[in-house]
N, CA, C and O atoms as CSV, one atom per row, in Angstrom:
chain,resi,resn,atom,element,x,y,z
A,1,MET,N,N,-29.465,-2.553,20.697
A,1,MET,CA,C,-28.847,-3.250,19.577
A,1,MET,C,C,-27.718,-2.393,19.006
A,1,MET,O,O,-27.859,-1.176,18.885
A,2,VAL,N,N,-26.625,-3.012,18.666
A,2,VAL,CA,C,-25.462,-2.330,18.109
A,2,VAL,C,C,-25.772,-1.894,16.682
A,2,VAL,O,O,-26.366,-2.642,15.906
A,3,GLU,N,N,-25.366,-0.687,16.354
A,3,GLU,CA,C,-25.498,-0.204,14.975
A,3,GLU,C,C,-24.299,-0.682,14.167
A,3,GLU,O,O,-23.187,-0.183,14.335
A,4,ARG,N,N,-24.531,-1.635,13.305
A,4,ARG,CA,C,-23.461,-2.130,12.449
A,4,ARG,C,C,-23.513,-1.393,11.122
A,4,ARG,O,O,-24.594,-1.053,10.642
A,5,PRO,N,N,-22.355,-1.144,10.528
A,5,PRO,CA,C,-22.352,-0.470,9.226
A,5,PRO,C,C,-23.181,-1.252,8.212
A,5,PRO,O,O,-23.066,-2.474,8.111
A,6,THR,N,N,-24.007,-0.543,7.472
A,6,THR,CA,C,-24.867,-1.190,6.492
A,6,THR,C,C,-24.212,-1.292,5.116
A,6,THR,O,O,-24.802,-1.836,4.183
A,7,ASP,N,N,-22.995,-0.769,4.992
A,7,ASP,CA,C,-22.290,-0.853,3.710
A,7,ASP,C,C,-21.434,-2.116,3.610
A,7,ASP,O,O,-20.571,-2.224,2.739
A,8,ARG,N,N,-21.681,-3.066,4.508
A,8,ARG,CA,C,-20.917,-4.319,4.541
A,8,ARG,C,C,-21.851,-5.520,4.568
A,8,ARG,O,O,-23.046,-5.412,4.844
A,9,LEU,N,N,-21.258,-6.656,4.273
A,9,LEU,CA,C,-21.936,-7.935,4.419
A,9,LEU,C,C,-21.278,-8.666,5.578
A,9,LEU,O,O,-20.124,-8.402,5.916
A,10,TYR,N,N,-22.018,-9.584,6.184
A,10,TYR,CA,C,-21.546,-10.251,7.400
A,10,TYR,C,C,-21.659,-11.756,7.243
A,10,TYR,O,O,-22.609,-12.267,6.649
A,11,GLY,N,N,-20.667,-12.459,7.790
A,11,GLY,CA,C,-20.645,-13.909,7.689
A,11,GLY,C,C,-20.980,-14.591,9.001
A,11,GLY,O,O,-20.898,-13.982,10.068
A,12,HIS,N,N,-21.359,-15.859,8.918
A,12,HIS,CA,C,-21.685,-16.657,10.098
A,12,HIS,C,C,-20.493,-16.829,11.031
A,12,HIS,O,O,-20.661,-17.155,12.206
A,13,ARG,N,N,-19.298,-16.611,10.512
A,13,ARG,CA,C,-18.087,-16.749,11.326
A,13,ARG,C,C,-17.619,-15.392,11.864
A,13,ARG,O,O,-16.479,-15.250,12.308
A,14,HIS,N,N,-18.505,-14.408,11.820
A,14,HIS,CA,C,-18.303,-13.095,12.450
A,14,HIS,C,C,-17.197,-12.264,11.810
A,14,HIS,O,O,-16.388,-11.630,12.488
A,15,LEU,N,N,-17.193,-12.291,10.488
A,15,LEU,CA,C,-16.343,-11.391,9.716
A,15,LEU,C,C,-17.240,-10.459,8.922
A,15,LEU,O,O,-18.366,-10.817,8.574
A,16,TRP,N,N,-16.746,-9.271,8.636
A,16,TRP,CA,C,-17.467,-8.377,7.734
A,16,TRP,C,C,-16.688,-8.264,6.432
A,16,TRP,O,O,-15.468,-8.424,6.395
A,17,VAL,N,N,-17.436,-7.981,5.359
A,17,VAL,CA,C,-16.868,-7.838,4.027
A,17,VAL,C,C,-17.459,-6.573,3.413
A,17,VAL,O,O,-18.678,-6.434,3.312
A,18,ARG,N,N,-16.595,-5.663,3.009
A,18,ARG,CA,C,-17.044,-4.471,2.291
A,18,ARG,C,C,-16.578,-4.609,0.851
A,18,ARG,O,O,-15.382,-4.731,0.585
A,19,VAL,N,N,-17.524,-4.589,-0.074
A,19,VAL,CA,C,-17.228,-4.801,-1.484
A,19,VAL,C,C,-17.036,-3.447,-2.169
A,19,VAL,O,O,-17.857,-2.540,-2.024
A,20,ASP,N,N,-15.937,-3.329,-2.918
A,20,ASP,CA,C,-15.707,-2.150,-3.749
A,20,ASP,C,C,-16.417,-2.400,-5.064
A,20,ASP,O,O,-15.953,-3.191,-5.886
A,21,ASP,N,N,-17.546,-1.727,-5.267
A,21,ASP,CA,C,-18.399,-1.977,-6.426
A,21,ASP,C,C,-17.645,-1.965,-7.750
A,21,ASP,O,O,-16.866,-1.057,-8.040
A,22,GLY,N,N,-17.900,-2.995,-8.538
A,22,GLY,CA,C,-17.384,-3.073,-9.886
A,22,GLY,C,C,-15.916,-3.422,-10.018
A,22,GLY,O,O,-15.418,-3.554,-11.136
A,23,GLU,N,N,-15.214,-3.573,-8.918
A,23,GLU,CA,C,-13.782,-3.832,-9.010
A,23,GLU,C,C,-13.407,-5.259,-8.619
A,23,GLU,O,O,-12.261,-5.664,-8.814
A,24,GLY,N,N,-14.345,-6.026,-8.074
A,24,GLY,CA,C,-14.049,-7.390,-7.651
A,24,GLY,C,C,-13.108,-7.448,-6.473
A,24,GLY,O,O,-12.403,-8.439,-6.284
A,25,VAL,N,N,-13.089,-6.373,-5.662
A,25,VAL,CA,C,-12.209,-6.296,-4.505
A,25,VAL,C,C,-13.067,-6.178,-3.250
A,25,VAL,O,O,-14.071,-5.465,-3.232
A,26,ALA,N,N,-12.656,-6.888,-2.204
A,26,ALA,CA,C,-13.369,-6.848,-0.926
A,26,ALA,C,C,-12.372,-6.590,0.193
A,26,ALA,O,O,-11.249,-7.094,0.179
A,27,THR,N,N,-12.810,-5.791,1.163
A,27,THR,CA,C,-12.054,-5.558,2.383
A,27,THR,C,C,-12.681,-6.424,3.460
A,27,THR,O,O,-13.907,-6.476,3.563
A,28,VAL,N,N,-11.872,-7.106,4.267
A,28,VAL,CA,C,-12.348,-8.071,5.258
A,28,VAL,C,C,-11.901,-7.641,6.654
A,28,VAL,O,O,-10.761,-7.218,6.851
A,29,GLY,N,N,-12.820,-7.756,7.624
A,29,GLY,CA,C,-12.482,-7.439,9.000
A,29,GLY,C,C,-13.295,-8.267,9.984
A,29,GLY,O,O,-14.166,-9.038,9.582
A,30,LEU,N,N,-13.011,-8.109,11.270
A,30,LEU,CA,C,-13.752,-8.791,12.339
A,30,LEU,C,C,-14.954,-7.959,12.735
A,30,LEU,O,O,-14.888,-6.730,12.747
A,31,THR,N,N,-16.047,-8.619,13.057
A,31,THR,CA,C,-17.202,-7.893,13.573
A,31,THR,C,C,-16.962,-7.494,15.027
A,31,THR,O,O,-16.095,-8.046,15.704
A,32,ASP,N,N,-17.739,-6.533,15.484
A,32,ASP,CA,C,-17.662,-6.122,16.882
A,32,ASP,C,C,-18.033,-7.281,17.794
A,32,ASP,O,O,-17.505,-7.395,18.900
A,33,ASP,N,N,-18.932,-8.134,17.343
A,33,ASP,CA,C,-19.352,-9.280,18.152
A,33,ASP,C,C,-18.163,-10.197,18.436
A,33,ASP,O,O,-17.969,-10.621,19.576
A,34,MET,N,N,-17.365,-10.507,17.411
A,34,MET,CA,C,-16.200,-11.361,17.629
A,34,MET,C,C,-15.164,-10.630,18.481
A,34,MET,O,O,-14.586,-11.217,19.395
A,35,ALA,N,N,-14.932,-9.367,18.188
A,35,ALA,CA,C,-13.928,-8.606,18.928
A,35,ALA,C,C,-14.256,-8.552,20.417
A,35,ALA,O,O,-13.358,-8.634,21.256
A,36,GLU,N,N,-15.543,-8.415,20.749
A,36,GLU,CA,C,-15.951,-8.351,22.156
A,36,GLU,C,C,-15.768,-9.688,22.864
A,36,GLU,O,O,-15.488,-9.721,24.062
A,37,ARG,N,N,-15.922,-10.776,22.140
A,37,ARG,CA,C,-15.817,-12.105,22.756
A,37,ARG,C,C,-14.384,-12.583,22.940
A,37,ARG,O,O,-14.118,-13.480,23.740
A,38,LEU,N,N,-13.464,-11.982,22.199
A,38,LEU,CA,C,-12.082,-12.435,22.258
A,38,LEU,C,C,-11.336,-11.785,23.415
A,38,LEU,O,O,-11.548,-10.611,23.717
A,39,PRO,N,N,-10.455,-12.557,24.067
A,39,PRO,CA,C,-9.541,-11.920,25.014
A,39,PRO,C,C,-8.529,-11.089,24.217
A,39,PRO,O,O,-8.614,-11.006,22.992
A,40,GLU,N,N,-7.603,-10.495,24.899
A,40,GLU,CA,C,-6.600,-9.661,24.224
A,40,GLU,C,C,-5.891,-10.454,23.128
A,40,GLU,O,O,-5.468,-11.591,23.332
A,41,ILE,N,N,-5.775,-9.826,21.972
A,41,ILE,CA,C,-5.057,-10.435,20.848
A,41,ILE,C,C,-3.590,-10.032,20.980
A,41,ILE,O,O,-3.252,-8.850,20.926
A,42,ILE,N,N,-2.728,-11.027,21.152
A,42,ILE,CA,C,-1.302,-10.766,21.356
A,42,ILE,C,C,-0.604,-10.496,20.024
A,42,ILE,O,O,0.197,-9.568,19.907
A,43,SER,N,N,-0.918,-11.317,19.029
A,43,SER,CA,C,-0.311,-11.134,17.706
A,43,SER,C,C,-1.184,-11.814,16.654
A,43,SER,O,O,-2.096,-12.577,16.971
A,44,LEU,N,N,-0.876,-11.515,15.393
A,44,LEU,CA,C,-1.621,-12.068,14.261
A,44,LEU,C,C,-0.662,-12.700,13.265
A,44,LEU,O,O,0.417,-12.169,13.004
A,45,ASP,N,N,-1.064,-13.835,12.713
A,45,ASP,CA,C,-0.402,-14.406,11.543
A,45,ASP,C,C,-1.337,-14.137,10.376
A,45,ASP,O,O,-2.350,-14.815,10.208
A,46,MET,N,N,-0.990,-13.143,9.575
A,46,MET,CA,C,-1.840,-12.718,8.462
A,46,MET,C,C,-1.442,-13.465,7.193
A,46,MET,O,O,-0.328,-13.977,7.087
A,47,PRO,N,N,-2.356,-13.524,6.239
A,47,PRO,CA,C,-1.973,-14.079,4.940
A,47,PRO,C,C,-0.965,-13.140,4.275
A,47,PRO,O,O,-0.848,-11.971,4.643
A,48,MET,N,N,-0.263,-13.659,3.319
A,48,MET,CA,C,0.731,-12.876,2.575
A,48,MET,C,C,0.071,-12.317,1.317
A,48,MET,O,O,-0.890,-12.891,0.802
A,49,ILE,N,N,0.586,-11.212,0.835
A,49,ILE,CA,C,0.113,-10.665,-0.434
A,49,ILE,C,C,0.305,-11.722,-1.513
A,49,ILE,O,O,1.344,-12.379,-1.574
A,50,ASP,N,N,-0.695,-11.878,-2.352
A,50,ASP,CA,C,-0.772,-12.866,-3.437
A,50,ASP,C,C,-1.147,-14.266,-2.971
A,50,ASP,O,O,-1.266,-15.165,-3.804
A,51,ASP,N,N,-1.338,-14.487,-1.670
A,51,ASP,CA,C,-1.849,-15.783,-1.212
A,51,ASP,C,C,-3.229,-16.022,-1.806
A,51,ASP,O,O,-4.050,-15.108,-1.892
A,52,GLU,N,N,-3.469,-17.245,-2.209
A,52,GLU,CA,C,-4.783,-17.647,-2.711
A,52,GLU,C,C,-5.592,-18.194,-1.535
A,52,GLU,O,O,-5.157,-19.121,-0.851
A,53,LEU,N,N,-6.753,-17.621,-1.309
A,53,LEU,CA,C,-7.624,-18.056,-0.220
A,53,LEU,C,C,-8.820,-18.806,-0.783
A,53,LEU,O,O,-9.326,-18.487,-1.858
A,54,GLU,N,N,-9.254,-19.794,-0.046
A,54,GLU,CA,C,-10.440,-20.564,-0.410
A,54,GLU,C,C,-11.533,-20.307,0.611
A,54,GLU,O,O,-11.254,-20.206,1.805
A,55,LEU,N,N,-12.746,-20.201,0.165
A,55,LEU,CA,C,-13.896,-20.012,1.037
A,55,LEU,C,C,-13.872,-21.044,2.161
A,55,LEU,O,O,-13.718,-22.240,1.915
A,56,ASP,N,N,-14.025,-20.570,3.392
A,56,ASP,CA,C,-14.099,-21.399,4.599
A,56,ASP,C,C,-12.817,-22.165,4.935
A,56,ASP,O,O,-12.845,-23.080,5.758
A,57,ASN,N,N,-11.701,-21.804,4.312
A,57,ASN,CA,C,-10.410,-22.365,4.714
A,57,ASN,C,C,-9.711,-21.358,5.607
A,57,ASN,O,O,-9.943,-20.154,5.494
A,58,ASP,N,N,-8.850,-21.849,6.500
A,58,ASP,CA,C,-8.191,-20.914,7.416
A,58,ASP,C,C,-7.293,-19.955,6.636
A,58,ASP,O,O,-6.610,-20.337,5.686
A,59,CYS,N,N,-7.321,-18.693,7.074
A,59,CYS,CA,C,-6.553,-17.670,6.376
A,59,CYS,C,C,-5.747,-16.797,7.326
A,59,CYS,O,O,-4.893,-16.023,6.894
A,60,LEU,N,N,-6.020,-16.921,8.620
A,60,LEU,CA,C,-5.414,-16.021,9.581
A,60,LEU,C,C,-5.469,-16.666,10.955
A,60,LEU,O,O,-6.451,-17.323,11.300
A,61,HIS,N,N,-4.416,-16.477,11.739
A,61,HIS,CA,C,-4.385,-16.993,13.110
A,61,HIS,C,C,-4.213,-15.825,14.063
A,61,HIS,O,O,-3.333,-14.984,13.877
A,62,MET,N,N,-5.057,-15.777,15.082
A,62,MET,CA,C,-4.944,-14.772,16.126
A,62,MET,C,C,-4.374,-15.462,17.362
A,62,MET,O,O,-4.955,-16.421,17.867
A,63,HIS,N,N,-3.248,-14.975,17.839
A,63,HIS,CA,C,-2.630,-15.533,19.035
A,63,HIS,C,C,-3.202,-14.805,20.250
A,63,HIS,O,O,-3.063,-13.591,20.397
A,64,LEU,N,N,-3.845,-15.581,21.110
A,64,LEU,CA,C,-4.485,-15.067,22.320
A,64,LEU,C,C,-3.741,-15.635,23.522
A,64,LEU,O,O,-2.986,-16.598,23.394
A,65,GLU,N,N,-3.953,-15.046,24.664
A,65,GLU,CA,C,-3.335,-15.576,25.875
A,65,GLU,C,C,-3.760,-17.026,26.104
A,65,GLU,O,O,-2.988,-17.835,26.618
A,66,SER,N,N,-4.997,-17.343,25.717
A,66,SER,CA,C,-5.557,-18.669,25.961
A,66,SER,C,C,-5.322,-19.662,24.822
A,66,SER,O,O,-5.750,-20.812,24.913
A,67,GLY,N,N,-4.649,-19.235,23.752
A,67,GLY,CA,C,-4.421,-20.139,22.631
A,67,GLY,C,C,-4.504,-19.410,21.305
A,67,GLY,O,O,-4.244,-18.210,21.227
A,68,ILE,N,N,-4.867,-20.139,20.268
A,68,ILE,CA,C,-4.932,-19.579,18.918
A,68,ILE,C,C,-6.368,-19.654,18.423
A,68,ILE,O,O,-7.029,-20.684,18.557
A,69,LYS,N,N,-6.842,-18.560,17.854
A,69,LYS,CA,C,-8.157,-18.511,17.212
A,69,LYS,C,C,-7.912,-18.490,15.712
A,69,LYS,O,O,-7.217,-17.614,15.196
A,70,ILE,N,N,-8.487,-19.457,15.022
A,70,ILE,CA,C,-8.335,-19.549,13.578
A,70,ILE,C,C,-9.477,-18.783,12.927
A,70,ILE,O,O,-10.635,-18.921,13.322
A,71,VAL,N,N,-9.143,-17.977,11.930
A,71,VAL,CA,C,-10.132,-17.215,11.183
A,71,VAL,C,C,-10.207,-17.825,9.786
A,71,VAL,O,O,-9.183,-18.127,9.173
A,72,TYR,N,N,-11.427,-18.002,9.294
A,72,TYR,CA,C,-11.659,-18.651,8.013
A,72,TYR,C,C,-12.082,-17.629,6.970
A,72,TYR,O,O,-12.836,-16.702,7.268
A,73,SER,N,N,-11.604,-17.797,5.775
A,73,SER,CA,C,-11.857,-16.842,4.705
A,73,SER,C,C,-13.346,-16.789,4.343
A,73,SER,O,O,-13.986,-17.826,4.170
A,74,PRO,N,N,-13.892,-15.572,4.230
A,74,PRO,CA,C,-15.298,-15.444,3.858
A,74,PRO,C,C,-15.530,-15.568,2.358
A,74,PRO,O,O,-16.672,-15.688,1.914
A,75,LEU,N,N,-14.445,-15.539,1.567
A,75,LEU,CA,C,-14.553,-15.584,0.108
A,75,LEU,C,C,-13.344,-16.319,-0.473
A,75,LEU,O,O,-12.336,-16.523,0.205
A,76,THR,N,N,-13.465,-16.705,-1.719
A,76,THR,CA,C,-12.359,-17.287,-2.472
A,76,THR,C,C,-11.692,-16.174,-3.266
A,76,THR,O,O,-12.368,-15.362,-3.898
A,77,GLY,N,N,-10.374,-16.141,-3.232
A,77,GLY,CA,C,-9.682,-15.130,-4.023
A,77,GLY,C,C,-8.239,-14.954,-3.610
A,77,GLY,O,O,-7.658,-15.808,-2.941
A,78,ARG,N,N,-7.660,-13.813,-4.024
A,78,ARG,CA,C,-6.235,-13.544,-3.834
A,78,ARG,C,C,-6.045,-12.314,-2.955
A,78,ARG,O,O,-6.712,-11.298,-3.150
A,79,VAL,N,N,-5.145,-12.405,-1.995
A,79,VAL,CA,C,-4.861,-11.305,-1.079
A,79,VAL,C,C,-4.099,-10.208,-1.828
A,79,VAL,O,O,-3.078,-10.466,-2.465
A,80,LEU,N,N,-4.615,-8.988,-1.738
A,80,LEU,CA,C,-3.990,-7.835,-2.387
A,80,LEU,C,C,-3.188,-6.981,-1.412
A,80,LEU,O,O,-2.172,-6.389,-1.777
A,81,GLU,N,N,-3.659,-6.925,-0.163
A,81,GLU,CA,C,-3.037,-6.039,0.820
A,81,GLU,C,C,-3.394,-6.521,2.216
A,81,GLU,O,O,-4.492,-7.032,2.435
A,82,VAL,N,N,-2.484,-6.365,3.152
A,82,VAL,CA,C,-2.769,-6.628,4.568
A,82,VAL,C,C,-2.622,-5.310,5.319
A,82,VAL,O,O,-1.847,-4.441,4.921
A,83,ASN,N,N,-3.358,-5.174,6.388
A,83,ASN,CA,C,-3.351,-3.956,7.178
A,83,ASN,C,C,-2.167,-4.001,8.153
A,83,ASN,O,O,-2.230,-4.652,9.196
A,84,ARG,N,N,-1.108,-3.310,7.799
A,84,ARG,CA,C,0.106,-3.304,8.625
A,84,ARG,C,C,-0.165,-2.700,10.003
A,84,ARG,O,O,0.439,-3.121,10.989
A,85,ASP,N,N,-1.067,-1.716,10.082
A,85,ASP,CA,C,-1.378,-1.093,11.372
A,85,ASP,C,C,-1.926,-2.127,12.351
A,85,ASP,O,O,-1.533,-2.155,13.517
A,86,VAL,N,N,-2.833,-2.976,11.873
A,86,VAL,CA,C,-3.413,-4.014,12.727
A,86,VAL,C,C,-2.380,-5.100,13.029
A,86,VAL,O,O,-2.350,-5.647,14.132
A,87,LEU,N,N,-1.553,-5.399,12.065
A,87,LEU,CA,C,-0.508,-6.397,12.281
A,87,LEU,C,C,0.449,-5.934,13.388
A,87,LEU,O,O,0.859,-6.726,14.237
A,88,ASP,N,N,0.794,-4.654,13.364
A,88,ASP,CA,C,1.700,-4.096,14.378
A,88,ASP,C,C,1.009,-3.819,15.705
A,88,ASP,O,O,1.661,-3.814,16.749
A,89,ASN,N,N,-0.304,-3.589,15.681
A,89,ASN,CA,C,-1.050,-3.240,16.886
A,89,ASN,C,C,-2.422,-3.925,16.866
A,89,ASN,O,O,-3.425,-3.272,16.577
A,90,PRO,N,N,-2.483,-5.237,17.172
A,90,PRO,CA,C,-3.736,-5.994,17.085
A,90,PRO,C,C,-4.847,-5.463,17.994
A,90,PRO,O,O,-6.019,-5.772,17.779
A,91,GLU,N,N,-4.492,-4.670,19.004
A,91,GLU,CA,C,-5.492,-4.096,19.901
A,91,GLU,C,C,-6.510,-3.237,19.139
A,91,GLU,O,O,-7.636,-3.050,19.599
A,92,LEU,N,N,-6.111,-2.722,17.981
A,92,LEU,CA,C,-7.031,-1.919,17.165
A,92,LEU,C,C,-8.307,-2.679,16.830
A,92,LEU,O,O,-9.365,-2.073,16.658
A,93,LEU,N,N,-8.215,-4.011,16.737
A,93,LEU,CA,C,-9.394,-4.820,16.430
A,93,LEU,C,C,-10.421,-4.750,17.553
A,93,LEU,O,O,-11.621,-4.858,17.301
A,94,HIS,N,N,-9.968,-4.574,18.777
A,94,HIS,CA,C,-10.886,-4.420,19.911
A,94,HIS,C,C,-11.429,-3.001,19.991
A,94,HIS,O,O,-12.599,-2.792,20.310
A,95,VAL,N,N,-10.580,-2.036,19.702
A,95,VAL,CA,C,-10.943,-0.628,19.859
A,95,VAL,C,C,-11.933,-0.187,18.782
A,95,VAL,O,O,-12.921,0.485,19.078
A,96,SER,N,N,-11.669,-0.563,17.548
A,96,SER,CA,C,-12.493,-0.100,16.433
A,96,SER,C,C,-12.563,-1.158,15.332
A,96,SER,O,O,-11.906,-1.025,14.300
A,97,PRO,N,N,-13.361,-2.212,15.552
A,97,PRO,CA,C,-13.357,-3.330,14.605
A,97,PRO,C,C,-13.851,-2.982,13.199
A,97,PRO,O,O,-13.480,-3.658,12.239
A,98,TYR,N,N,-14.680,-1.941,13.058
A,98,TYR,CA,C,-15.178,-1.614,11.723
A,98,TYR,C,C,-14.272,-0.656,10.957
A,98,TYR,O,O,-14.452,-0.457,9.756
A,99,ASP,N,N,-13.308,-0.068,11.642
A,99,ASP,CA,C,-12.310,0.759,10.977
A,99,ASP,C,C,-11.009,-0.010,10.770
A,99,ASP,O,O,-10.202,0.348,9.913
A,100,SER,N,N,-10.810,-1.049,11.545
A,100,SER,CA,C,-9.549,-1.806,11.543
A,100,SER,C,C,-9.701,-3.084,10.727
A,100,SER,O,O,-9.911,-4.165,11.278
A,101,TRP,N,N,-9.595,-2.951,9.433
A,101,TRP,CA,C,-9.735,-4.090,8.546
A,101,TRP,C,C,-8.494,-4.992,8.639
A,101,TRP,O,O,-7.432,-4.571,9.099
A,102,LEU,N,N,-8.658,-6.228,8.196
A,102,LEU,CA,C,-7.569,-7.216,8.233
A,102,LEU,C,C,-6.798,-7.266,6.918
A,102,LEU,O,O,-5.580,-7.089,6.885
A,103,PHE,N,N,-7.534,-7.511,5.835
A,103,PHE,CA,C,-6.878,-7.605,4.529
A,103,PHE,C,C,-7.866,-7.255,3.431
A,103,PHE,O,O,-9.080,-7.251,3.632
A,104,LYS,N,N,-7.313,-6.965,2.271
A,104,LYS,CA,C,-8.118,-6.730,1.067
A,104,LYS,C,C,-7.820,-7.865,0.108
A,104,LYS,O,O,-6.693,-8.348,0.007
A,105,MET,N,N,-8.864,-8.275,-0.592
A,105,MET,CA,C,-8.691,-9.397,-1.499
A,105,MET,C,C,-9.477,-9.188,-2.779
A,105,MET,O,O,-10.501,-8.505,-2.799
A,106,GLU,N,N,-8.984,-9.778,-3.828
A,106,GLU,CA,C,-9.689,-9.842,-5.094
A,106,GLU,C,C,-10.466,-11.152,-5.053
A,106,GLU,O,O,-9.864,-12.221,-4.953
A,107,TYR,N,N,-11.787,-11.085,-5.127
A,107,TYR,CA,C,-12.559,-12.321,-5.002
A,107,TYR,C,C,-12.898,-12.889,-6.379
A,107,TYR,O,O,-13.067,-12.159,-7.355
A,108,ASP,N,N,-12.990,-14.216,-6.418
A,108,ASP,CA,C,-13.191,-14.933,-7.676
A,108,ASP,C,C,-14.650,-15.241,-7.977
A,108,ASP,O,O,-15.073,-15.205,-9.132
A,109,GLU,N,N,-15.409,-15.541,-6.948
A,109,GLU,CA,C,-16.763,-16.058,-7.129
A,109,GLU,C,C,-17.779,-15.066,-6.579
A,109,GLU,O,O,-18.018,-15.030,-5.372
A,110,GLU,N,N,-18.370,-14.272,-7.438
A,110,GLU,CA,C,-19.342,-13.267,-6.992
A,110,GLU,C,C,-20.534,-13.918,-6.282
A,110,GLU,O,O,-21.152,-13.301,-5.415
A,111,GLU,N,N,-20.854,-15.155,-6.646
A,111,GLU,CA,C,-21.980,-15.863,-6.019
A,111,GLU,C,C,-21.750,-16.072,-4.524
A,111,GLU,O,O,-22.708,-16.186,-3.760
A,112,GLU,N,N,-20.496,-16.123,-4.108
A,112,GLU,CA,C,-20.206,-16.312,-2.684
A,112,GLU,C,C,-20.710,-15.141,-1.840
A,112,GLU,O,O,-20.985,-15.306,-0.651
A,113,LEU,N,N,-20.830,-13.978,-2.440
A,113,LEU,CA,C,-21.362,-12.815,-1.711
A,113,LEU,C,C,-22.797,-13.065,-1.262
A,113,LEU,O,O,-23.235,-12.532,-0.242
A,114,ASP,N,N,-23.532,-13.882,-2.030
A,114,ASP,CA,C,-24.922,-14.191,-1.688
A,114,ASP,C,C,-25.042,-15.005,-0.405
A,114,ASP,O,O,-26.119,-15.058,0.190
A,115,MET,N,N,-23.964,-15.635,0.029
A,115,MET,CA,C,-23.984,-16.426,1.265
A,115,MET,C,C,-23.781,-15.543,2.499
A,115,MET,O,O,-23.965,-15.999,3.628
A,116,LEU,N,N,-23.404,-14.288,2.286
A,116,LEU,CA,C,-23.206,-13.353,3.384
A,116,LEU,C,C,-24.509,-12.610,3.669
A,116,LEU,O,O,-25.426,-12.622,2.849
A,117,MET,N,N,-24.588,-11.965,4.832
A,117,MET,CA,C,-25.832,-11.340,5.290
A,117,MET,C,C,-25.713,-9.818,5.326
A,117,MET,O,O,-24.642,-9.265,5.576
A,118,GLN,N,N,-26.835,-9.164,5.071
A,118,GLN,CA,C,-26.941,-7.733,5.332
A,118,GLN,C,C,-26.903,-7.523,6.846
A,118,GLN,O,O,-27.097,-8.474,7.604
A,119,ALA,N,N,-26.657,-6.295,7.293
A,119,ALA,CA,C,-26.541,-6.003,8.731
A,119,ALA,C,C,-27.779,-6.438,9.504
A,119,ALA,O,O,-27.655,-6.994,10.596
A,120,SER,N,N,-28.970,-6.199,8.963
A,120,SER,CA,C,-30.204,-6.568,9.679
A,120,SER,C,C,-30.314,-8.079,9.858
A,120,SER,O,O,-30.735,-8.546,10.916
A,121,LYS,N,N,-29.942,-8.839,8.844
A,121,LYS,CA,C,-29.966,-10.308,8.942
A,121,LYS,C,C,-28.913,-10.795,9.930
A,121,LYS,O,O,-29.154,-11.746,10.674
A,122,TYR,N,N,-27.757,-10.154,9.943
A,122,TYR,CA,C,-26.707,-10.528,10.885
A,122,TYR,C,C,-27.186,-10.282,12.315
A,122,TYR,O,O,-26.931,-11.096,13.203
A,123,ASN,N,N,-27.871,-9.176,12.539
A,123,ASN,CA,C,-28.439,-8.911,13.877
A,123,ASN,C,C,-29.414,-10.016,14.273
A,123,ASN,O,O,-29.398,-10.476,15.415
A,124,GLN,N,N,-30.263,-10.445,13.339
A,124,GLN,CA,C,-31.204,-11.537,13.628
A,124,GLN,C,C,-30.449,-12.840,13.926
A,124,GLN,O,O,-30.826,-13.594,14.822
A,125,TYR,N,N,-29.396,-13.087,13.174
A,125,TYR,CA,C,-28.568,-14.274,13.393
A,125,TYR,C,C,-27.982,-14.255,14.796
A,125,TYR,O,O,-28.010,-15.272,15.488
A,126,LEU,N,N,-27.452,-13.114,15.228
A,126,LEU,CA,C,-26.891,-13.007,16.575
A,126,LEU,C,C,-27.970,-13.209,17.638
A,126,LEU,O,O,-27.716,-13.825,18.672
A,127,ASP,N,N,-29.164,-12.694,17.386
A,127,ASP,CA,C,-30.281,-12.896,18.320
A,127,ASP,C,C,-30.599,-14.379,18.462
A,127,ASP,O,O,-30.860,-14.855,19.567
A,128,GLN,N,N,-30.579,-15.107,17.357
A,128,GLN,CA,C,-30.844,-16.550,17.394
A,128,GLN,C,C,-29.766,-17.279,18.198
A,128,GLN,O,O,-30.062,-18.210,18.948
A,129,LEU,N,N,-28.522,-16.848,18.035
A,129,LEU,CA,C,-27.424,-17.490,18.762
A,129,LEU,C,C,-27.540,-17.278,20.266
A,129,LEU,O,O,-27.233,-18.174,21.051
A,130,SER,N,N,-27.979,-16.103,20.659
A,130,SER,CA,C,-28.057,-15.797,22.088
A,130,SER,C,C,-29.390,-16.194,22.695
A,130,SER,O,O,-29.528,-16.245,23.917
A,131,GLY,N,N,-30.375,-16.477,21.849
A,131,GLY,CA,C,-31.719,-16.785,22.341
A,131,GLY,C,C,-31.879,-18.204,22.627
A,131,GLY,O,O,-32.953,-18.631,23.050
């Protein structure tokens, strides 16, 4: 079993969220599970700083050789920063998905965090998907 960082929450759409305690800010990235399943990522269309994101609405497009993979926001809120390193070199998402975050956002609805899973629950979820 893969050791996933326990300082993050995980979504059913294979994104991780690391919450900065007390600041209402979350860092968002792809899980290793999604990164392993994707072919080479050619480029990314990232959200813009100050974009308002809605839970489960598309927020990012990954251009793959086989087409476009749409990524859906794990939380509602406003984009504060995008990771320029990943934007310039999307391969980082395959090499180190837990170090290569996508964007940081200020989230509006703290209750939405309750819909995300701890690492152990995410592992069980993946087991159910493959079982």
